[in-house]
Steps between C-alpha positions, in 0.01 A plus 500: 500500500345156538350500157843589356652203687223277370564619149869409539407153627263446205759633251775278626280188522353564158840551345618170645194324358519654157876423481447123531148437375567473120800264545359227714203269541388210709327193363149625565510787253526272191222291649292811543526550126347152449216589738440824316495333159249243631274773631515687170428175315204372708375816666240446774564119489864558600478284818380200299848492343707634795598165653815288455332260264463775232849645544657328201217567254482864619873544440613578852868458581411326835211279606421729799124572528349840546385488862406861561195724478402659165645849579857408407378321186322820388822699549710244323272483200502882471878513520529223247322718240769759543794256513436189290867394487557129461612266774752236386531162669662185384715200597857476395638170609410467868469873550175695486525863392238774548552847359270802520502822311601820669183690409290247693731518798473879509127494454437268796759663727360847427182397680683330777733800566201739493322282755817489715528876490132543596550260789786715628290813471212331687734392774608862530144621518396240757802553726476882476185485703738462791806690369621614157854416598389149580313491166818577307703247695247216447454584135880495455529172692252343258595662170876446547472149642697273260221240505235743379732625228580138405138388466371791302803585284729194467289184540159647418209381714180689583453472876542871542206546264289282737633691798408842360115485544547333847709795618241739347234314703687593816437864429130452522447233767389736778268738310411337166466128550318455168791641306749300714306180433491561127876558488569189715279292268693632199831422671393137548398468136842620391666226703354268765799537729324818615241279666648492852533877541157545345352269761679706770343814363161328511558426873598862548181614330294258717635652814388840376153380397559547131563136395187468287580812294872400468424135405218593254727746326792256489278222349343742253841629387641149465193390304520802273848412385386156387151594379601585137654154458213320671228683293673449166622142567305340784655159430839631621368563850586154646846513353557850638399386848710185473818689396453781758462245778764256384752420770811301404572185700773566766834365391872564516578856408758485221705696409590589852628851396135601432352352817414751773341276757774393739339167601429402139855591398651302791281196429593507133871543571506209752311281257741573218822484700438226746451131419304237685507134387615606154235773458448858601396584851123531520432853620185570303295506822670831594347655183180304478371621838580868448144579599570398862727793584279719283197412708693550827630846398152591366334411833781691688463806283120512466432669834739790415372526145143514635592778751750693286430874450736525202376323181852489359624298797207261475574445131871463564453234768270299268734520212805408710321181612474414130858569407635339821316168467386430139702206373606673176588860541629676189715811504225720352286431814749708697408825330168539687669375817756776481232769438257384774775453763633841427156661546468311830817641655347801683239275667727212590721700735879539518608130548243332278540779245868437488439124455254574214743740336780244519265253333446735208877553471566128504233449233691755292832325543422209270533685164847617615612149598351329192682500165233740371676545165348161402182687401707738281584233254306174541194625306669784310632389159749789468579601857664824589845389621578826680184491712559130564851575634382790714234285674762232563720755677203616715392157619669236712445220239434229764423163339513274808157344571576478878522884516142532366378239746648705778366824354144364479521360854603841634222667302238261626639514851474886500137476397414238765670710765322815389159333499541337841647817659222716355207277595567276797376742760160527338413135468476384869256773600284450193489128501474493880181708483377271221571190705321644806199595288483146357533357846212719628290394201570134565433541873170665425402219256593240764280665763208506257546133407526393868190714585310347215 
């Protein structure tokens, strides 16, 4: 019965993805073709040519650097051998046009959709430990969420591929920490945004006395993904490290429609719309000091993460801190958020679970509000007009920037509320014991000094 329902969910979700995948693409997919060509051209020395300075000579449509681990580069290069269609880009007057071949779109999205499907199946398996009915519900809530469909099958970004080994690690956290560590390390090397939940899993392993095994396996797996490049082209190692640790300088988040941090969106909107002595209102401080609320929420959540008996909840809390506070949150970051929050529902209880579920629904509302048909023609030279019109009918086509500021503020507010409500009871007792221990230690030191 439950497997039949799961099969229906997968069939419906897969049909929706296949229906839109060949006819749309975001701006990253043509850039991925440039990355793949560079990898095939330079091989193990790929990272030496993967920065913005080489974008023009490498023939990339944009000057965006490759900031990820080598796993995605390996996959892109393999796909490029099967789909070498040309990417066209040129200026015509003041307009810049980028067009990508359909075979490359399908090649990339086939991997993304496969990863998305595997994530849904893993959610079912993890949740079925409690209840198969729950497993079907959570798998459906993920796989039919408009945001997960949008990222894998319309825009085309690979966060679900990074999420996949992290969820697989959750299967082994309690009885096979070595396997869990290796999968977590692999997840990080697909995309570094998996760093916060990986750290949470390390804390979970520490509490169970398996941190050394977990950490050693994670480091070994991460190193193994980069080892072929480092052995064959040692000179590229500094550049790999530089690109993988590169953090853009905080700034105003334009265009606002793609900004999912409420404070950053509000600061940008106020700066652009308000005037002060002939210039824009200076609100950059609201973005520049994003790490202050991040540190506060991390300190608040750490006691619960350290005491949590459910690895999925620990990972979800850590990742939510990231998406709630980082100054530049992109829509693809919401895919792991949806998955991890859904897996946390049983442990969070009725009220917090409802809040987490509402957060996933709100994350999924954006592709319905946005004029999503934009990606069905902007990079497609001969767009399918029928699909374009259907998507227009299914979305609200909201263009007003103020709406997206309000949307991101609500999204950020939901995450703040969830984090505070889920963790505030744990912090006073933990930090109170810590303060008393420090006071006792200082008192003991004072007595010794006085005695001496």
